[in-house]
ROSE-4610 file (N, C-alpha, C; in Angstrom, 1 decimal, always signed):
// ROSE-4610
residu = [M/M/M/V/V/V/Y/Y/Y/R/R/R/F/F/F/T/T/T/L/L/L/I/I/I/S/S/S/D/D/D/E/E/E/V/V/V/D/D/D/H/H/H/F/F/F/L/L/L/R/R/R/E/E/E/I/I/I/Q/Q/Q/I/I/I/D/D/D/S/S/S/E/E/E/A/A/A/T/T/T/F/F/F/L/L/L/D/D/D/F/F/F/H/H/H/K/K/K/A/A/A/I/I/I/L/L/L/E/E/E/A/A/A/V/V/V/G/G/G/Y/Y/Y/P/P/P/D/D/D/D/D/D/Q/Q/Q/M/M/M/T/T/T/S/S/S/F/F/F/F/F/F/L/L/L/C/C/C/N/N/N/E/E/E/S/S/S/W/W/W/E/E/E/K/K/K/E/E/E/T/T/T/E/E/E/I/I/I/T/T/T/L/L/L/E/E/E/D/D/D/M/M/M/G/G/G/R/R/R/D/D/D/A/A/A/D/D/D/E/E/E/D/D/D/N/N/N/W/W/W/V/V/V/M/M/M/A/A/A/D/D/D/T/T/T/I/I/I/L/L/L/S/S/S/D/D/D/L/L/L/V/V/V/E/E/E/D/D/D/E/E/E/K/K/K/Q/Q/Q/R/R/R/L/L/L/I/I/I/Y/Y/Y/V/V/V/F/F/F/D/D/D/P/P/P/L/L/L/A/A/A/E/E/E/R/R/R/V/V/V/F/F/F/F/F/F/I/I/I/E/E/E/L/L/L/S/S/S/E/E/E/I/I/I/I/I/I/T/T/T/G/G/G/K/K/K/H/H/H/L/L/L/K/K/K/A/A/A/P/P/P/V/V/V/C/C/C/T/T/T/K/K/K/K/K/K/T/T/T/G/G/G/E/E/E/A/A/A/P/P/P/A/A/A/Q/Q/Q/T/T/T/L/L/L/D/D/D/F/F/F/D/D/D/Q/Q/Q/L/L/L/M/M/M/S/S/S/I/I/I/G/G/G/G/G/G/N/N/N/S/S/S/S/S/S/T/T/T/S/S/S/L/L/L/D/D/D/L/L/L/D/D/D/D/D/D/D/D/D/F/F/F/G/G/G/D/D/D/D/D/D/S/S/S/G/G/G/F/F/F/D/D/D/L/L/L/D/D/D/E/E/E/L/L/L/D/D/D/P/P/P/E/E/E/G/G/G/M/M/M/D/D/D/I/I/I/I/I/I/D/D/D/D/D/D/S/S/S/F/F/F/N/N/N/A/A/A/S/S/S/E/E/E/D/D/D/I/I/I/F/F/F]
num = [1/1/1/2/2/2/3/3/3/4/4/4/5/5/5/6/6/6/7/7/7/8/8/8/9/9/9/10/10/10/11/11/11/12/12/12/13/13/13/14/14/14/15/15/15/16/16/16/17/17/17/18/18/18/19/19/19/20/20/20/21/21/21/22/22/22/23/23/23/24/24/24/25/25/25/26/26/26/27/27/27/28/28/28/29/29/29/30/30/30/31/31/31/32/32/32/33/33/33/34/34/34/35/35/35/36/36/36/37/37/37/38/38/38/39/39/39/40/40/40/41/41/41/42/42/42/43/43/43/44/44/44/45/45/45/46/46/46/47/47/47/48/48/48/49/49/49/50/50/50/51/51/51/52/52/52/53/53/53/54/54/54/55/55/55/56/56/56/57/57/57/58/58/58/59/59/59/60/60/60/61/61/61/62/62/62/63/63/63/64/64/64/65/65/65/66/66/66/67/67/67/68/68/68/69/69/69/70/70/70/71/71/71/72/72/72/73/73/73/74/74/74/75/75/75/76/76/76/77/77/77/78/78/78/79/79/79/80/80/80/81/81/81/82/82/82/83/83/83/84/84/84/85/85/85/86/86/86/87/87/87/88/88/88/89/89/89/90/90/90/91/91/91/92/92/92/93/93/93/94/94/94/95/95/95/96/96/96/97/97/97/98/98/98/99/99/99/100/100/100/101/101/101/102/102/102/103/103/103/104/104/104/105/105/105/106/106/106/107/107/107/108/108/108/109/109/109/110/110/110/111/111/111/112/112/112/113/113/113/114/114/114/115/115/115/116/116/116/117/117/117/118/118/118/119/119/119/120/120/120/121/121/121/122/122/122/123/123/123/124/124/124/125/125/125/126/126/126/127/127/127/128/128/128/129/129/129/130/130/130/131/131/131/132/132/132/133/133/133/134/134/134/135/135/135/136/136/136/137/137/137/138/138/138/139/139/139/140/140/140/141/141/141/142/142/142/143/143/143/144/144/144/145/145/145/146/146/146/147/147/147/148/148/148/149/149/149/150/150/150/151/151/151/152/152/152/153/153/153/154/154/154/155/155/155/156/156/156/157/157/157/158/158/158/159/159/159/160/160/160/161/161/161/162/162/162/163/163/163/164/164/164/165/165/165/166/166/166/167/167/167/168/168/168/169/169/169/170/170/170/171/171/171/172/172/172/173/173/173/174/174/174/175/175/175/176/176/176/177/177/177/178/178/178/179/179/179/180/180/180/181/181/181/182/182/182/183/183/183/184/184/184/185/185/185/186/186/186/187/187/187]
x = [+35.6/+34.7/+35.6/+35.8/+36.6/+35.5/+35.6/+34.7/+35.5/+35.1/+35.7/+34.8/+35.4/+35.0/+35.5/+34.3/+34.9/+34.8/+35.8/+35.6/+35.4/+34.8/+34.8/+34.7/+35.1/+35.0/+34.1/+33.5/+32.6/+33.4/+34.5/+35.4/+36.8/+37.0/+38.1/+37.7/+37.7/+37.2/+38.3/+37.9/+38.6/+39.3/+38.9/+39.4/+38.7/+39.2/+38.7/+39.6/+39.5/+40.2/+39.2/+39.7/+39.0/+40.0/+39.6/+40.0/+39.4/+40.3/+39.8/+40.2/+39.1/+39.4/+38.6/+39.2/+38.4/+37.2/+36.1/+34.9/+34.7/+35.8/+36.1/+37.0/+37.5/+38.4/+37.6/+38.2/+37.3/+37.1/+36.3/+36.3/+37.3/+38.2/+39.4/+40.6/+40.6/+41.6/+41.0/+39.9/+39.3/+39.6/+39.6/+39.9/+41.4/+42.2/+43.8/+44.0/+43.2/+43.6/+43.1/+42.1/+42.0/+42.9/+43.2/+44.5/+45.6/+45.9/+47.3/+46.9/+45.6/+45.5/+45.3/+45.0/+44.8/+46.1/+47.0/+48.0/+48.0/+47.0/+46.6/+46.9/+47.6/+48.0/+46.8/+47.2/+45.9/+45.9/+45.3/+45.3/+44.0/+43.0/+41.7/+40.4/+39.6/+38.4/+37.4/+37.5/+37.0/+35.7/+34.9/+33.9/+33.2/+32.7/+32.0/+30.4/+29.6/+28.2/+27.6/+26.7/+25.9/+25.0/+24.5/+23.9/+22.7/+21.6/+20.5/+20.9/+20.0/+20.1/+20.2/+20.0/+19.9/+21.1/+22.1/+23.3/+22.8/+21.5/+21.2/+21.8/+22.4/+23.3/+22.4/+22.9/+21.8/+22.5/+23.5/+24.4/+25.8/+26.1/+27.4/+28.4/+29.6/+30.8/+31.7/+32.1/+33.2/+34.5/+35.5/+36.9/+37.2/+36.6/+36.7/+35.2/+35.3/+33.9/+33.3/+32.3/+31.9/+31.0/+30.9/+30.3/+28.9/+28.1/+26.6/+25.9/+24.5/+23.5/+23.6/+23.4/+23.7/+22.2/+21.1/+20.1/+20.6/+21.3/+21.8/+23.0/+22.8/+23.9/+25.3/+26.2/+27.6/+28.6/+28.8/+29.6/+31.1/+32.1/+33.4/+34.3/+34.9/+35.9/+36.4/+37.1/+38.1/+37.3/+36.0/+35.2/+34.0/+34.2/+33.1/+33.8/+33.2/+33.5/+32.9/+33.6/+32.6/+31.4/+31.5/+30.4/+29.4/+29.5/+28.5/+27.6/+28.0/+26.9/+26.9/+27.9/+27.8/+27.6/+26.3/+26.2/+25.9/+25.8/+24.9/+25.7/+26.1/+26.7/+25.7/+26.3/+25.8/+25.5/+25.7/+25.8/+26.5/+25.9/+26.6/+27.0/+28.2/+28.6/+29.2/+29.5/+30.0/+31.4/+32.5/+33.6/+34.0/+33.7/+34.1/+35.4/+36.3/+37.8/+38.0/+37.3/+37.6/+36.3/+36.3/+34.9/+34.8/+35.5/+35.4/+34.5/+34.8/+34.2/+33.5/+33.1/+32.2/+32.3/+33.8/+33.9/+34.1/+33.8/+33.7/+33.9/+34.2/+34.5/+33.0/+32.4/+31.2/+31.8/+31.6/+31.7/+30.7/+30.9/+30.1/+30.5/+30.1/+30.7/+30.1/+31.2/+31.1/+30.9/+31.7/+31.6/+31.7/+31.5/+31.5/+32.3/+33.4/+34.3/+34.2/+33.4/+33.2/+34.6/+34.8/+35.7/+37.1/+37.6/+38.4/+38.6/+40.0/+40.2/+41.5/+41.6/+42.7/+43.4/+44.7/+45.4/+45.3/+45.4/+45.9/+44.8/+44.1/+43.5/+44.6/+44.1/+45.0/+44.2/+45.0/+44.3/+44.4/+43.7/+43.9/+43.6/+43.1/+42.9/+43.3/+43.9/+44.3/+44.2/+43.3/+43.3/+42.8/+43.6/+43.3/+44.0/+44.1/+44.9/+43.7/+43.9/+42.7/+43.0/+41.6/+41.5/+42.4/+42.7/+43.7/+42.7/+43.3/+42.5/+42.0/+42.5/+41.8/+42.2/+41.5/+41.2/+41.6/+42.3/+42.7/+41.2/+41.1/+40.0/+39.7/+40.6/+40.5/+39.9/+40.4/+39.7/+38.4/+38.0/+36.9/+36.1/+36.2/+35.5/+35.2/+36.4/+36.5/+35.5/+35.5/+34.5/+32.9/+32.3/+31.2/+30.0/+29.4/+28.2/+28.6/+29.6/+30.0/+30.2/+30.4/+30.5/+29.6/+29.1/+27.9/+27.7/+29.1/+28.9/+28.7/+28.7/+28.4/+27.0/+27.1/+25.9/+25.1/+23.9/+23.3/+22.5/+23.6/+22.9/+22.6/+21.4/+21.2/+21.9/+21.6/+21.9/+21.5/+20.3/+19.9/+20.3/+21.0/+21.6/+22.5/+22.0/+22.9/+22.5/+21.7/+21.1/+20.1/+20.5/+19.7/+18.9/+18.7/+18.3/+16.9/+15.9/+14.7/+14.1/+15.3/+15.2/+14.9/+13.9/+13.6/+13.6/+14.5/+14.8/+13.6/+12.8/+11.7/+10.7/+10.7/+9.9/+10.2/+11.4/+11.7/+11.3/+10.7/+10.0/+10.8/+11.3/+12.3/+11.7/+10.5/+9.8/+9.7/+9.7/+9.5/+10.9/+12.0/+13.4/+14.1/+13.3/+13.9/+14.9/+14.9/+16.0/+15.8/+16.7/+16.4/+16.6/+17.6/+17.8/+16.5/+15.7/+14.9/+15.1/+16.3/+16.6/+16.7/+16.4/+16.6/+15.5/+15.9/+15.0/+15.5/+14.4/+14.6/+14.8/+14.2/+14.5/+16.1/+16.9/+18.3/+19.2/+19.9/+20.9/+22.0/+21.8/+22.4/+23.8/+23.7/+24.8/+25.8]
y = [+191.8/+192.8/+192.9/+194.0/+194.5/+194.9/+194.1/+194.8/+195.6/+196.9/+197.7/+197.5/+196.9/+196.8/+198.0/+198.5/+199.3/+198.7/+198.3/+198.1/+198.8/+198.9/+199.7/+198.8/+199.5/+199.0/+199.7/+199.2/+199.9/+200.2/+199.6/+199.8/+200.9/+201.2/+202.0/+203.3/+204.7/+205.6/+206.0/+206.4/+206.5/+205.3/+204.2/+202.7/+202.8/+202.6/+202.3/+201.6/+200.6/+200.1/+199.8/+199.9/+199.7/+198.7/+197.8/+196.6/+196.3/+196.3/+196.1/+194.6/+193.7/+192.3/+191.9/+191.2/+190.4/+189.5/+190.0/+189.2/+187.9/+187.3/+185.9/+185.2/+186.2/+185.7/+184.8/+184.2/+183.3/+184.5/+183.8/+184.4/+184.4/+183.1/+182.8/+183.9/+184.4/+185.2/+186.7/+187.2/+188.3/+188.1/+186.9/+186.8/+187.1/+186.8/+186.8/+188.4/+189.0/+190.3/+191.3/+190.7/+191.7/+191.3/+190.4/+189.9/+191.0/+190.8/+191.7/+192.9/+193.7/+195.0/+195.6/+194.6/+195.1/+194.6/+193.6/+193.1/+192.0/+191.2/+190.0/+188.9/+188.1/+186.6/+186.0/+184.6/+183.9/+182.6/+183.2/+182.0/+182.0/+182.5/+182.5/+181.7/+181.1/+180.5/+181.7/+182.6/+183.7/+182.9/+183.8/+183.9/+185.2/+185.1/+186.0/+185.8/+186.9/+186.6/+187.5/+186.9/+188.2/+188.5/+189.9/+190.4/+191.3/+191.4/+192.3/+193.7/+194.8/+195.8/+196.6/+195.7/+196.2/+195.2/+194.7/+194.5/+193.0/+192.3/+191.2/+189.9/+188.9/+187.9/+186.9/+186.9/+185.7/+184.4/+184.5/+183.3/+183.4/+182.3/+182.4/+181.6/+181.9/+181.6/+181.1/+179.9/+179.5/+179.4/+179.4/+179.2/+177.6/+176.8/+175.7/+174.9/+173.5/+173.1/+172.4/+172.9/+172.7/+171.2/+170.7/+169.4/+169.5/+170.4/+170.8/+169.8/+169.9/+169.0/+169.0/+167.9/+168.2/+168.7/+169.0/+169.8/+171.1/+171.7/+173.2/+173.3/+174.8/+174.9/+175.1/+174.4/+174.6/+175.5/+176.7/+177.5/+177.8/+177.4/+177.4/+178.4/+178.9/+180.3/+179.8/+178.7/+178.3/+177.8/+177.2/+176.9/+177.9/+178.9/+180.0/+181.3/+181.7/+182.6/+183.9/+185.1/+186.2/+186.6/+186.4/+186.8/+185.7/+184.7/+183.6/+184.2/+185.0/+185.3/+186.8/+187.7/+188.9/+189.7/+190.3/+190.4/+192.1/+192.8/+194.0/+195.1/+196.5/+197.6/+197.6/+198.2/+198.3/+197.1/+196.0/+194.4/+194.6/+193.9/+194.3/+193.0/+192.9/+191.6/+192.0/+190.9/+191.2/+189.8/+190.3/+189.6/+189.4/+188.4/+187.9/+187.6/+188.4/+188.2/+187.9/+187.7/+187.6/+186.4/+185.3/+184.6/+184.0/+184.2/+183.9/+185.3/+186.5/+187.7/+188.3/+187.4/+187.9/+189.2/+189.7/+191.1/+191.0/+192.4/+192.0/+193.0/+193.1/+194.3/+194.6/+195.8/+195.7/+195.9/+195.5/+195.5/+195.8/+196.7/+196.9/+196.9/+196.5/+196.6/+197.8/+198.7/+200.6/+200.6/+199.5/+199.8/+198.8/+198.5/+197.3/+198.4/+197.6/+198.1/+197.2/+197.5/+196.7/+196.9/+195.8/+195.8/+195.8/+195.4/+195.4/+193.8/+193.6/+192.4/+192.7/+192.0/+192.0/+190.6/+190.5/+188.9/+188.9/+189.9/+189.9/+190.8/+190.5/+191.9/+193.0/+193.9/+195.3/+196.1/+196.8/+197.6/+199.0/+199.8/+200.8/+202.2/+201.9/+203.0/+202.5/+202.8/+202.6/+203.8/+204.0/+204.9/+204.4/+204.7/+204.6/+203.1/+202.8/+201.8/+200.6/+199.3/+198.5/+198.0/+197.6/+197.1/+195.6/+195.6/+194.4/+193.1/+192.2/+191.1/+190.2/+189.9/+189.3/+189.9/+189.8/+190.6/+189.5/+189.7/+189.0/+189.1/+188.3/+188.4/+189.5/+190.6/+192.0/+193.0/+192.7/+193.7/+193.3/+192.1/+191.6/+192.2/+192.1/+192.5/+194.4/+194.8/+196.3/+197.0/+196.2/+196.6/+196.6/+195.8/+195.5/+195.5/+196.7/+196.6/+196.6/+196.9/+197.1/+195.6/+194.8/+193.3/+192.8/+192.0/+191.3/+190.1/+189.6/+188.4/+188.9/+190.0/+190.6/+190.6/+190.5/+190.2/+191.7/+191.9/+193.1/+192.8/+193.4/+192.8/+194.4/+194.2/+195.7/+195.6/+196.8/+197.1/+196.0/+195.6/+194.3/+192.8/+192.6/+191.7/+190.9/+189.7/+189.2/+189.8/+190.8/+191.5/+190.5/+190.1/+189.1/+189.7/+191.2/+191.8/+191.7/+191.0/+191.1/+189.5/+188.5/+187.3/+187.1/+186.1/+185.7/+184.3/+183.8/+182.4/+181.7/+182.1/+181.6/+181.3/+181.9/+181.6/+180.6/+180.0/+178.9/+177.9/+176.9/+175.8/+174.4/+173.9/+172.8/+171.6/+171.2/+170.3/+170.3/+171.9/+172.0/+172.2/+172.0/+171.8/+170.4/+169.5/+168.2/+167.8/+168.3/+168.1/+166.6/+165.8/+164.6/+164.4/+165.2/+165.2/+165.9/+164.8/+165.2/+166.2/+166.1/+166.7/+168.3/+168.8/+170.2/+170.9/+172.0/+172.9/+174.3/+174.9/+176.3/+177.3/+177.1/+178.0/+178.1/+176.9/+176.9/+177.8/+178.5/+179.3/+178.7/+178.4/+177.5/+178.2/+179.5/+180.5/+180.7]
z = [+17.1/+17.9/+19.1/+19.8/+21.2/+21.9/+23.2/+24.2/+25.2/+25.5/+26.4/+27.7/+28.8/+30.3/+31.1/+32.0/+33.0/+34.3/+35.4/+36.7/+37.7/+38.4/+39.8/+40.9/+42.3/+43.7/+44.3/+45.2/+46.2/+47.3/+47.8/+48.6/+48.6/+47.4/+47.2/+46.3/+46.7/+46.0/+44.9/+43.9/+42.4/+42.0/+42.5/+41.6/+40.6/+39.2/+38.2/+37.1/+36.6/+35.4/+34.1/+33.0/+31.7/+31.1/+30.6/+29.8/+28.7/+27.7/+26.2/+26.0/+25.6/+25.1/+24.1/+23.1/+21.9/+22.4/+22.0/+21.9/+21.8/+21.1/+21.2/+22.1/+23.1/+24.2/+25.1/+25.9/+27.1/+28.3/+29.2/+30.7/+31.3/+31.2/+31.9/+31.5/+30.0/+29.6/+30.2/+30.7/+31.2/+32.7/+33.4/+34.7/+34.9/+33.9/+34.2/+33.7/+32.9/+32.6/+33.8/+34.5/+35.9/+36.7/+36.9/+37.9/+37.9/+36.4/+36.0/+36.2/+35.6/+35.9/+37.7/+38.4/+39.6/+40.7/+39.9/+40.8/+41.8/+41.5/+42.5/+41.8/+42.7/+42.2/+42.0/+41.1/+40.8/+41.8/+43.0/+44.0/+44.6/+44.2/+44.8/+43.8/+44.3/+43.4/+43.2/+41.9/+41.8/+40.8/+40.4/+39.7/+39.0/+38.0/+37.4/+37.5/+37.2/+37.5/+36.4/+35.7/+34.9/+35.4/+35.6/+36.6/+35.4/+36.4/+35.8/+36.2/+35.7/+35.7/+37.2/+38.2/+39.5/+40.2/+39.6/+40.0/+40.5/+40.6/+41.0/+40.2/+40.7/+40.3/+39.6/+38.3/+37.5/+37.2/+36.1/+35.5/+36.4/+36.9/+37.3/+36.2/+36.2/+35.5/+36.3/+36.9/+37.4/+37.1/+38.0/+37.7/+37.2/+38.1/+38.0/+38.1/+37.1/+37.3/+38.6/+39.0/+40.1/+40.5/+39.4/+39.4/+39.6/+39.2/+39.3/+38.5/+39.0/+38.3/+36.8/+36.4/+34.8/+34.3/+35.2/+34.4/+34.2/+35.1/+35.0/+34.0/+33.5/+32.7/+33.8/+33.3/+34.1/+33.1/+33.5/+32.7/+33.5/+32.8/+33.2/+32.6/+33.1/+32.7/+31.1/+31.5/+30.4/+29.0/+29.1/+28.2/+27.7/+28.4/+27.6/+27.3/+26.0/+25.3/+25.5/+25.9/+26.2/+25.5/+24.0/+23.4/+23.3/+23.8/+24.4/+25.2/+26.1/+27.3/+27.4/+26.9/+26.7/+25.5/+25.1/+23.8/+23.6/+24.8/+24.6/+25.3/+25.2/+25.7/+27.2/+27.8/+29.5/+30.1/+29.7/+30.2/+31.6/+32.8/+33.9/+34.4/+35.1/+35.5/+37.1/+37.6/+39.2/+38.9/+39.4/+39.4/+41.1/+41.4/+42.9/+43.1/+43.6/+43.9/+45.2/+45.9/+47.6/+48.1/+47.5/+47.9/+49.2/+50.2/+51.6/+52.2/+51.7/+52.3/+51.4/+50.2/+49.1/+48.7/+48.5/+47.7/+46.4/+45.6/+44.2/+43.6/+42.0/+41.3/+40.6/+40.3/+39.6/+38.1/+37.1/+35.6/+34.8/+33.9/+32.7/+31.4/+30.4/+29.2/+28.6/+28.5/+28.2/+26.7/+26.1/+24.5/+23.9/+22.5/+21.8/+20.7/+20.1/+19.0/+17.9/+16.7/+15.9/+14.8/+14.0/+13.0/+13.4/+14.8/+15.5/+16.0/+16.3/+17.1/+17.9/+19.1/+19.8/+20.1/+19.9/+20.1/+21.7/+22.5/+23.9/+24.4/+25.7/+26.3/+26.8/+27.1/+27.6/+28.7/+29.4/+30.3/+29.8/+29.5/+28.3/+29.8/+30.9/+31.9/+33.2/+34.1/+35.5/+36.3/+37.3/+37.9/+39.6/+40.5/+42.0/+42.2/+43.5/+44.0/+44.3/+43.8/+44.2/+45.7/+45.9/+47.4/+47.5/+48.9/+48.8/+48.4/+48.3/+47.2/+48.7/+49.7/+50.7/+52.0/+53.1/+54.4/+55.5/+56.4/+57.8/+58.4/+59.5/+60.5/+61.0/+61.6/+62.1/+61.1/+59.7/+58.7/+58.4/+58.4/+58.0/+59.1/+60.4/+61.4/+61.4/+61.2/+61.0/+60.2/+59.0/+57.8/+58.1/+59.3/+59.8/+58.5/+58.8/+58.0/+56.5/+56.2/+54.8/+53.8/+54.7/+54.2/+54.3/+53.0/+52.8/+53.9/+54.4/+55.4/+56.8/+57.0/+58.4/+58.9/+60.2/+61.0/+61.3/+61.2/+61.5/+63.0/+64.0/+65.3/+66.1/+66.4/+67.6/+68.8/+69.8/+71.0/+71.9/+71.6/+72.5/+72.4/+71.5/+70.8/+72.3/+72.9/+74.2/+75.2/+75.5/+76.7/+77.6/+78.7/+79.3/+80.4/+80.4/+81.8/+81.6/+81.0/+80.8/+80.8/+81.0/+81.4/+83.0/+83.2/+84.6/+84.6/+85.5/+85.4/+86.0/+86.7/+87.2/+86.4/+85.0/+84.1/+83.2/+83.3/+82.5/+82.6/+81.7/+81.8/+81.4/+82.4/+82.1/+81.3/+81.4/+80.7/+79.2/+79.0/+77.6/+77.1/+77.6/+77.0/+77.2/+77.3/+76.8/+77.8/+79.1/+79.9/+80.4/+80.4/+81.0/+82.6/+83.3/+84.7/+85.3/+86.2/+86.8/+88.1/+88.1/+89.6/+89.3/+88.1/+87.8/+88.3/+89.1/+89.6/+89.4/+88.6/+87.8/+89.2/+90.4/+91.3/+91.8/+91.5/+92.0/+91.2/+91.8/+91.1/+90.4/+88.9/+87.8/+87.4/+87.6/+87.1/+87.8]
């Protein structure tokens, strides 16, 4: 069987890749096909996640053995055949290509083509430019609310205008120095 996967990004409008790959290929083969289709070097600790219909992560398939507890299933890309975990059309996956910023491609198994086999994966559709594989610090800060690693701080964060130093209870703060006087100007 041949799987036809569709990849999209929530960062770049009109980005789409379709990759056809044999169902007996490994997740490592799929990983390499994605990197080739988007032009990324193979220098990040990427992962796949099988997802439910709401894109919530379920099973992780890692690039390297992460030495997890023996009681947990440990899925490694090189050792895991696609058809072992992906069986149904419309199955959803996430491919984490930038683990530090948790940036991803959303993947769906668009079609299962029976009666055919592929020796090597092939990118059958390429639309739009892929997002940068990694971002520098300034780029991470500029995407703010779009990044899953950003903090959601309201306008009052760091506002000390309602703070009254006279209400400070030094005894409740485990201060060792008995000479502390809350009424002194310490700032």
